[in-house]
C-alpha positions in Angstrom: 72.2 94.9 73.3 70.6 98.2 75.4 68.0 95.4 77.2 71.2 93.4 78.4 72.9 96.6 79.3 70.0 97.7 81.4 69.8 94.5 83.1 73.8 94.7 83.7 73.5 98.4 85.3 70.5 97.0 87.6 72.1 93.9 88.9 75.4 96.4 89.6 73.2 99.1 91.3 71.4 96.3 93.4 74.7 95.0 94.7 75.8 98.2 95.4 72.7 99.1 97.3 72.6 95.5 99.2 76.7 95.9 99.9 75.5 99.4 101.4 72.9 97.9 103.7 74.8 95.0 104.8 77.8 98.0 105.6 75.4 99.7 107.7 74.5 96.8 109.8 77.9 95.6 109.9 78.3 99.5 111.5 75.5 98.6 113.7 76.6 95.4 115.1 80.0 96.8 115.6 78.8 99.8 117.7 76.7 97.1 119.7 79.9 95.0 119.9 82.3 98.2 121.3 79.0 98.8 124.0 79.7 95.5 125.3 83.8 94.9 125.2 84.7 98.5 124.8 86.2 99.9 121.6 89.8 98.8 122.2 88.7 95.4 123.7 86.3 94.1 120.9 87.5 91.2 119.3 85.9 91.7 115.9 87.9 94.9 115.3 91.3 94.5 113.8 94.1 97.1 115.5 97.4 96.9 115.0 99.8 97.3 118.2 100.3 101.2 117.6 96.7 101.5 116.6 95.5 99.8 120.2 97.9 101.6 122.3 96.4 104.8 120.7 93.0 103.3 121.4 93.8 102.4 124.9 95.2 105.9 125.4 92.4 108.0 124.3 90.3 105.5 126.4 92.3 106.1 129.5 92.5 109.8 129.1 88.9 110.1 128.4 87.8 108.2 131.4 85.9 105.7 129.2 85.7 105.6 125.6 88.1 106.9 123.3 87.6 110.7 122.5 86.3 111.5 119.1 88.6 114.3 117.8 87.0 114.9 114.4 86.0 118.9 114.9 87.8 119.5 117.8 89.5 122.7 117.6 92.0 124.3 120.3 91.7 127.7 119.1 87.9 127.8 120.3 89.0 126.2 123.6 91.5 129.2 124.3 89.1 131.5 122.8 86.8 130.3 125.7 83.8 128.6 123.5 82.9 125.2 123.6 81.3 123.4 126.3 84.4 123.6 128.8 83.8 125.1 132.1 87.0 127.8 132.2 86.6 128.2 136.4 89.9 126.3 138.1 90.1 125.3 141.5 93.3 124.3 143.0 94.0 120.9 144.5 96.7 122.3 147.1 97.1 125.1 149.3 98.5 128.1 147.4 100.0 129.5 150.7 101.9 126.5 151.6 103.1 126.3 147.6 104.3 129.9 147.4 106.1 129.3 150.8 107.7 126.1 149.7 108.8 127.7 146.6 110.1 130.7 148.6 112.0 128.5 151.0 113.7 126.5 148.1 114.4 130.2 146.0 118.5 129.5 146.7 118.3 126.4 144.3 117.9 125.1 141.1 114.2 123.2 140.6 113.9 120.4 138.7 109.9 119.6 139.2 107.6 122.4 140.2 104.1 120.9 139.6 101.5 123.3 141.0 98.5 121.1 139.9 100.0 117.9 141.7 101.8 120.2 144.5 105.2 118.5 143.8 108.3 120.1 144.2 111.8 118.6 143.6 115.1 120.3 143.3 118.3 119.5 141.3 121.1 117.7 142.9 122.5 120.1 145.5 126.3 119.9 146.3 129.2 121.4 147.6 132.2 121.9 145.6 135.3 119.8 146.6 132.7 117.1 148.6 131.7 113.8 147.4 128.0 114.3 148.8 125.1 115.6 147.1 121.4 115.9 148.1 117.9 116.5 146.6 115.1 117.7 147.9 111.4 116.5 147.7 108.3 118.8 148.6 104.8 117.2 148.2 101.7 119.6 149.3 99.0 116.9 150.0 96.3 119.3 151.4 93.8 122.4 150.5 93.8 123.9 153.9 96.5 125.5 155.8 97.3 122.4 158.3 100.5 121.0 159.5 100.0 117.6 157.9 99.4 119.1 154.4 103.5 119.2 153.4 105.7 116.6 153.5 109.5 116.9 152.8 112.1 114.5 151.9 115.7 114.7 151.3 117.6 112.2 149.5 121.7 112.3 149.3 124.2 110.4 147.3 128.1 109.5 148.2 130.7 109.4 145.0 132.3 106.0 144.7 134.5 105.4 141.8 132.7 107.7 139.5 129.3 106.6 140.7 126.8 108.2 142.7 125.2 105.8 144.9 122.2 106.4 147.1 122.9 106.6 150.9 119.8 104.9 152.0 119.8 107.2 155.1 116.8 108.9 156.3 117.2 112.7 157.3 114.1 112.8 159.4 115.2 115.5 161.6 116.2 117.6 158.5 112.7 116.9 156.7 111.3 118.1 159.9 113.0 121.2 160.2 112.4 122.3 156.6 108.6 121.6 156.9 108.7 123.7 160.0 110.4 126.4 158.3 107.9 126.2 155.5 105.1 126.4 157.7 106.9 129.7 159.4 107.1 130.9 156.1 103.6 130.9 155.6 102.9 133.9 157.3 104.6 136.0 154.3 102.0 135.0 152.0 98.6 135.5 154.4 
């Protein structure tokens, strides 16, 4: 009986070791296919729709393969540890940015994205009027140059309780706003 039990245990152990070996080979083959197809597009991986979306989002965010978040520590990043380079160089001209923000000081801002150089106001309207406008400003240059800023006005009219774009181009007003922002840069140099 002991001999039968020993044979049974040895057989079970050999199956376990074989299964582990096969599992390692499957992992290696899966990794090779990931390199060939990309992790998210590997036909041998089974993703739910939600898992596939997360995989593709991670792939896009990392500029390639999905990011392995194991061991990721935000506290370490904040304290300045890790391999991150903590220097930051803006992609837009900060003087143009400050000047534009200063010029729009009288209006409530909906978006003020320094990294993208984009500013947008909330809708601006006078009381008792059926017209409203918003201002969009895009800073496009690191240098302090006249072509480094674009301004746009968008206006709507109220018709039957519905705001409808008037589809007019306010090119002269946009030019005046741009020139005003450029003139205002003197206050920030």
